[in-house]
Legacy VTK file of the C-alpha trace (Angstrom):
# vtk DataFile Version 3.0
C-alpha trace
ASCII
DATASET POLYDATA
POINTS 74 float
112.939 69.693 142.656
115.790 71.350 140.761
118.214 70.354 143.501
116.971 66.773 143.395
117.370 66.730 139.608
120.945 67.954 139.956
121.787 65.367 142.617
120.188 62.558 140.610
122.076 63.726 137.528
125.360 63.495 139.414
124.456 60.061 140.781
123.357 58.998 137.293
126.800 59.774 135.899
128.202 57.148 138.246
125.246 54.750 138.169
125.434 54.145 134.409
127.983 51.421 135.106
125.102 49.268 136.379
122.194 49.877 133.973
119.602 48.433 136.373
120.409 51.319 138.719
121.287 53.869 136.034
117.982 53.850 134.165
115.633 54.684 137.059
117.969 57.282 138.556
118.461 59.141 135.290
114.817 58.952 134.251
113.647 60.371 137.587
116.326 63.059 137.324
115.091 64.006 133.854
111.473 64.191 134.955
112.281 66.344 137.982
114.541 68.579 135.911
111.933 69.095 133.218
109.260 69.874 135.808
111.452 72.410 137.574
112.771 74.335 134.563
110.322 77.148 135.213
111.348 77.532 138.865
113.794 80.022 140.346
116.602 77.477 140.245
116.528 77.137 136.464
120.293 76.669 136.130
120.330 73.724 138.502
117.376 72.187 136.673
119.115 72.499 133.307
122.334 71.053 134.735
120.311 68.145 136.135
118.662 67.578 132.762
122.012 67.596 130.949
123.707 65.235 133.395
120.706 62.909 133.513
120.609 62.818 129.716
124.291 61.948 129.527
123.821 59.250 132.174
120.839 57.826 130.301
122.777 57.647 127.036
125.721 56.010 128.799
123.391 53.475 130.451
121.870 52.687 127.069
125.300 52.226 125.464
126.356 50.023 128.377
123.246 47.878 127.999
123.751 47.490 124.244
127.415 46.573 124.750
126.409 43.983 127.335
123.888 42.410 124.996
126.401 42.316 122.146
129.089 40.769 124.349
126.663 38.203 125.754
125.388 37.214 122.312
128.925 36.822 120.958
129.804 34.435 123.802
126.982 32.004 123.023
LINES 1 75
74 0 1 2 3 4 5 6 7 8 9 10 11 12 13 14 15 16 17 18 19 20 21 22 23 24 25 26 27 28 29 30 31 32 33 34 35 36 37 38 39 40 41 42 43 44 45 46 47 48 49 50 51 52 53 54 55 56 57 58 59 60 61 62 63 64 65 66 67 68 69 70 71 72 73
């Protein structure tokens, strides 16, 4: 699970550009990372949590910017 969290965290850092893809990827990465913190691969789990968190924040900022830009156009 720690490996999956790390991979999803890496994918989430790219997927934030499209929030519809970024949210599910980063949320699943966070959940898997949190569940696997107590495993032997703790470092990978923490790295997955950090990258997923950054991706989630970037997705949120991207969504807010999109809403602001859309509302200013109308």
